[in-house]
N, C-alpha and C positions, 0 to 999 in steps of 0.2 A: 655561411657557405657562399663563396663567390661564384656567380654563374654568368655566362653570356646569354642574354635573351635577344631574340630576334622578333621584331614586330613585322608580321607578314601583312601585306596589303589586304584589304578586306576581301578581295576576290582571289587571293593568291594561294590559299591553303587547300584547294580542292584538287587532288591528283586524279590521274586518269584511270585508276584501278580501284574498284570497290568490291568488297565481299558481299554478295547479295544473299537475301534470304526471303522466304515467303512471309506474308502477314500472319500465317499460322505458326511461325517459328519452327520451320522444318528442321530436321536433324542434319541436313546437308547444306553446305555453303558452296557457292560458285564464285569465280572471278567474273564480273560483269563490267564491260566498259561503261564509262560515264563521260559525258562531254566535259571538256576542260572548262573551268570557270575563270581562267586567267593565268598569267605567268606565275611560275613557281619561284622566281628568283628576284622579285622586287622586294628587297629586304632592308631593314635598318637595324643595326646592332648596337646594343648598349650593355655595359657591365654594371652589375649591382648585386647586392646581397639577397639571396633567397631568405625569406622570413619564416621561421617556425614560431608559433605563439610561445611567449614566455610561460614557464610552469605555473605562474600565478595569474595568467591571463585567462580567466574563466569567470563564469557568472554565478557561481555558488562556492561555498567553502568546502564542499565535499572533495575528498582526496581521490584522484584518479590519474590518468595519463592522457597526453595528447597522442593520438594515433593518426598516421598519415602515410599512405602508400608512396606519395611522391618522394618524400625524404628517404624512406626505406629502400625503394628500388634504385634511386640515385646512388645511395651509399653502397648497395650491392654491386652496382656497375663499377664504382670506383675501386672497391675491394678486388674485383676481378680484372682490373686493368683496363676497363673501358671508359669512354667519355660519355657525356650527355649533351643532347641538343635541347635548346630551351626556347620557348615561343610565347609571344603575346598575341592575342587575337581579339578583335572587336566582338562584343556581345550586344545584340540589338534586336528588338522584336519585329523588325520589318526589313525586307530586302528591297523595297522600292526606292530607298534613299541611296545616296552615295556616301561612302566613308573614305576620306582622303588623308593619308599621312605620307606615304611614299608615292603610291599611285592610287587612283580612285577606282572603287569597285563597290558592288552591292554587299553589305554585311550578310554573311551566309550562315552564321551560327546564332541561334535564337535561345538555346538552353544548353547548359553544361551540367554534368553530374558524374557521380561515381558511386560504387558500392563498397562498403567496408565489412570485412570479416575479421573481428578481433582475434580469432583463433588462427590467423595466418602464421605459419612457421617463420616466414621471412620477418614479419613484424616483431614477433617475440624475440628472435635472435638479435636483430639490430637495435630495437628499442629497449631490450633488456627487461622483460617482464615474464611472468608465468601466468597462464590463463586457465580459468576454470570454466569450461564450456557448458557445464550443467546448471549454471545459475543465470537468471535474467540480468540484464545490465541496462544502463541508461546513458543517453547522450546529453550531457549538460550544456555543451556549447558547440557551435561550428565556427570555423575561421576560414577566410578566403584572402588570398593575395590578389592585388589588382592595381591597375593604373586607372585614373579617373581624371579626365581633362574637363575643366570648367571654362566654357566660352560665354555662357549666359550670365545674366545678372544674379545677384544674391537671392532674389525673390523666387527663382526657379528651384524647386525641390524634386530631384529625381528619386527613384525607389529601386533598391536592390531587394529582390524577392528570393527567399530561401525556402526550399521544400524539404521535408524529411518524412520518411516512411520506412516500414520494415516488410518482411515477407512472412508475417504470421499467417496471411493468406498467400499460398504459394504462387498464385498467378501474378502477384504484385511485383515480383522479381523473378524472371525466368533464368534458371541456371542451366547452362549448356556447355558442352565440351567444345574445344576449338576444332575447326576444320580448315581446310585450305592450306596455304603455304606454311603455316606454323607447324603443321603435323610433320612435314618433311624435316624440319629443323629440330624439333623437340621430341618427336615420337608421339604415338597415339595416346590420347587421354593424358597428356602432360599437364595441360592447363584447363582451367574452367573460366568461363566469362559469364557475367551477369547482365542480362538484357532488361532494360528498364522500360516499362510500358509508357506510351506517350499518346495523348489525346490529339489526334490530327483533325478534329472537327472545327478547330478555330480557337480553342481556349488557350493554347500554348502552355499547357500544364502537363505534369505527369498524370498518367491514367491509372488509378488504383481503385481498389474496392472501397465502398462507402465507409467513411470515417477513418480510413487508414492514413490519409495525407494530412500532415500538419504544415501550415503556411506561416512564414514569418516575414514581415515587411520592415525594411530598414531604410530610413530616409537619409539620402546623401546630400550634403550641403557643401559649402565652400571649404569647410574644415577637413573634408575628406579628399581634397584635391591631391593627386599624386601624378604629376606630369611625366610622360615618358622621357622627356628631355632632362628631367631631374635625376634619372638613373636610380630612383628610389621608390619602389612600389609601396603601396599602403597595405595594411592588414586590418581586417575588420573581424571582431569577435562577436558572435551572435548568440543571445540567450535562447536556448531551445527548450526551456522549461522542463529539464530532466526527462526528456523523451524516453519512454520505457520500451525496451525491446525484449521479447521472450527469449528464454534460454535456447542457445543453438541457432538463432536466427540471424540474418543479415540486416544491415541498415543501409539505406540509400539516401543521398542528398542530391538536390539540383538547385541551380541558380539561374535567375533571369534578371534582366535590367529593363526598367520601365521609365522612359524619359518623362520629365515633368513639363515638357513644352510640346507645342503642336508643331508638326512639320508637314511639308507637302511632298508629293511624289516627285522623286528625282532631286530633292534638295541635297546639297553637300553639307552633311551635319558636322563634320569635324572641323570645319572652318568657321561655323557660325553658332553651333550648339554644343551641348555636352556629350561626351561619349565615354564608354566604359570598356576596359579590356581586361580579360582574365589571363592567367599565366599557366603554362604547362611545362613539364619536364618530360623528355623522351630519352630514357637511358638507352645507349647504343650497345651493340655487341656484334657478333659475327653476322654480317648481312642485316644489320639493324635489329637483330633479335637479342634482347638482354637475357642475362641468366636468371630465369624465374623458377620458383619452386612449384611443384605439382600441387594443384588444388587452390592456389591463391588467385583471388580476383584482382589481378594487378594491372588494370587499365581503366581509363575513364571513358566517358561517352559524351556525345553532342547531339543536338537536334539541329539539322541544317534546313536550308530553305526548301528542300524537297518535301520532307515530312511535315514541315511547318504549314505548307499550303496544300498538303494532301495530293501532291502531283509527282511524288517520287516514282521513278521508273524501275528502281532496283529492288522493290519489295520491302523497303524499310518502313513503310507507313505503319504506324502503331507502335514504333519502338525508337528509343534513342539509338544512335549509330555508335557502336563501340569503335574506339580509335584503332582497334585491330583492323578495321575495314580498309584503312589506308596501308596496303601491303608494301608500299614502296616509300621508305624513308621516314614517314611520319607516324608509323605504327607504334602501338604500345605507349601512348602518351598518358601521363598522369597530371591532372589539374592540381594546382596548389590549394587543395582543400584539406582541412584538418578537423578531427573530431575529438572532443574531450569526453572520454569514456570513463564511467565510474561504476563501482559496485561489484566487480567480479574478478579482481586481480587476486591471485593466491599469494598472500604475504608480501605484496608490493613488488618493488623493482629489484630487491636484493636476493632473488632466487637464482638457481643455477639453470643452465641449459645443457643438454647432453645428447649424445648419440649412443649407439650400442656399446662403444668401447671407451668413450671419453666424456668427462663432465667438466664444464668450465663455470666457475662461480663469478658472481658480480664482485668487482674490486671493492675493497673496504679500506678506508671510508670512501664514500661516493656521495657528493663531490669530494675531491681531494685537492690539497694545495701544496703539500710537501712530499710525503711518501704515501704509497698505497700498496696494499697486498692483494695479489691475484692468486687464488688457489685453483687447483685442478686435480682431477682424479683420472687415473688410467688403469685399465684392466690387463694390459700387456706391457712387456718390456719394449722400450723404443726411445728414439730421440724425441726431444721436445724443445720448441723454441717459441718465443713470443715476439710479436711485431705490433708496434703502435703507430697508427697513421692519423693524420688530420683528415678533415672531410674533403679535401682535394685529392686524397690518395698519397700524399707525401709522407714517406716514412720518417718519423721523428725519434724513434727509439726502437731498439731490438736487443733481445737477450737469447742466448743459446745455452741450454743446460746439458746438451749431449744426451747419451743414453741414460734413461731412468728406469728403475724397477717399477713394477705395478704398485699402485698405492696412491696416496695423497701427496702432492707436491705444491710448491708456491714460487712465485716471482715477487720480489720486493723491489718496487720501482721508486726511484727518486724523480719526482715530477716537478720539482721546484723550478726547473728551467723551461717548462712549457707555458705558453700563453694561455690565458683564460679561454675556455670554450669546450666544445665537445670533441672527443676523439674516439676512435675505434681500436680495440685491441683484439688480435687474432692469435689463438693458440694453434700451432701446427705440430702434429705428431707424424709418425711414420705413415699412417694411413688416413688421417682425418684432419680437418681444421674447423674451428668454431670461432665466431666473432661476436663480441659484445661492445657496448658503448660505455664510456666513462666521461665524467665531467670534471674539468679542472677549474677551480675557483681561485680567486685571489685571497 
């Protein structure tokens, strides 16, 4: 998937409107002004491929699926005719230094993270699996896309720190309905967001109940270099030791960067030392609101310099700030974080998805390289058509069957002319549409 990514200057991504909340996680949110941290428009644009982990890029032989909101929500935006904005931003534990790429500013993001719900309707539809929410599951691996600039000598070893936890204890992930501007656009109780507790006493870590938090440290060396100027981000797969999650529970992850060098207050790190930048996708829609499904936890979070130093004026102390807090332009971001989930898929990826009146089956065979069969069921008489798009939204194939009686029908596709890769196919009937993915192999 080709994307345009924008590296925002370290001080550039803080807009003037935040959605505030009390430290007690009140049910009401307000728009509270925040002092600007710098210009919004000091940007540098590069084009490169967004990386999903390969199916075999995992740390055990257990069969499962890579699940990721960033890919799913970006795909949904494309299907609905919207575009996506894409960003890279520095991740650093201290705001006293200067980060300089386009312009200089204080790094303001100290932790990133998101929450995964494998029962997400969006995720099942786009990634093509059927989920059994009554069984426990495990996270075999995490993956993250990043840029990593090496300025120091080979003897300097930086550390990427990954955290993983669940909400077996409910207070470890607070589930809340959206309030504020999103309500006017989506309607009341359309979406849910998950608030991730944060320790603002100086540890710079997620704040969970005893024993809930698992920590994984990954050493970064010269071999991990991925310069922004190369237009090619790196992807790191992290062994999470089959982290077990109880049935029906959510799982959360967070990432921090710890430099292996000493630095002084006010030092310009990006010209003399190593720096790390994470990537995010922001699917756009009407007024920057993407087409999301009810109940999906479809946004990521950050810890900024306010909560990091326990001086935040907007009541976010004690919590990661959801990207929904940026109501203008940068809202609803998804960091490029992936989870390899095992153990609870019903009969794998080849199941059907359905609504009240239509059922769409996984294409067979999948992957396909010459022909593939796509079956569907309808309960009523009506027109039926199929549209195949690549991941940029470009229509590569279409078939129209006209009016069909109720029952089981199929499309037989010749895919020999399609390039290798992932595609989306959408069944459209008189009243409904369903989308699934298929893979074309050589």
